[in-house]
Each structure stands twice: as structure tokens, then as C-alpha cells.
N, C-alpha and C positions, 0 to 999 in steps of 0.2 A: 836529421834535424837540420833546419835551414840556418846557415850561419848569418848572423847579423853584422851589418856594417857599423863600425864605431861612429858615435856621434861627432867626434872631433874631425873625422874625415870629411863630413859635410861642411863643417865650419871652415876648414882649411881650403876645401874646394871652392867655397863661395869667396873666400878672401883672395885666392889666386885668380879666380874669374874676374872679380872687381878690379884688382890691381892690373891685370892684363888689359881690361877695357880702358882704364884710365891712362895707362901707358900708350896704348894704340891711339887714343884720342889726342894725347899730348904730342906724339910724333906727327900725326896728321896735321894738327894745327901748326906745328913747327915748320912743316914743309909748305903748306898751302895757306895758312893764315886764317882758315875758317874751320869750324867743326865738321864732323861727318854729316852728310846729307842722307838721312835714313831712307827717305822715299826713293832717291836715286839708287841707293844700294839694293833695295828690294826689287826695283825695276830691272836692275842689271842681272839679277838671278834668274829671271824668267820663270819657267815652270818648276825649277829646282826649289823655288821659294816654298812651295807646298810640301815638298819632301822634308826640308829643314824644319818647317813649322810642325809637321807631324812628329818629328824626332823630338823637338823641344817640348811639345805638349806631353809626349810620353815620359820624358825625363821629369817634368814637373808633377805629373801624376804619380810617378814612382816616389818622389820626395814627399808628396802629400800623404801617400799611403804609408810610407815609412814612419813619418811623425804621427799620423793618425793611429797607427798600430801601437806605437809606444804610448801615446796618450790613453788609448783604450785599455791597454794592459795596466797602466798605472791607476786608472780609475777603478778597474775591476779586480785589482789585486787583493787577495785576502791577507789579513794579518796573520803571520805565522809566529807562533810562540816557540822559542827554542827551549827544550827541556834538557837539562844537564843531569846525567845520572852519575 
């Protein structure tokens, strides 16, 4: 049987990711006085950009399938009646 990842792991992963992005942006602004330049960062990656893009798309597909599977299971769940003897 496939082990499921807990829902709160996704929540905390998203919170850590958001906090890390905000912290990195704040540090960069503190040093240079302007926010990140996204286009310059992508240009600096060169062909590695496509590899990272494929990884990111794969991660988002996994997250979408995880939540889609949970939603589908919730919609199609049958009501079980517990019988006590």
C-alpha cells in the first residue's frame, strides 16, 4: 500500500518556502536597494533554466495529483455505518 504524505507537511513546506523567499528578497534589497530582477536571474541560468523548469512543473503536477486524489476520494467515499454488537 502506498504511504500518503500528511497534509500538514504540504502546509509547512509552503510556509517555509514563502518565508525563505521573503527573507532572501529582504536581504537582497538590504544589500542592493532594489528587488530581484527575475529576467536577469533566468538569463544567468542559461540552459539550466529548462532543467529547473521541468523539475518545478513535476513538483506542481505531484501536488495537483495529491490534492486531486484526496478530493476524488472524498467525493466518491461511501458512507459506512458502524454496527456495534
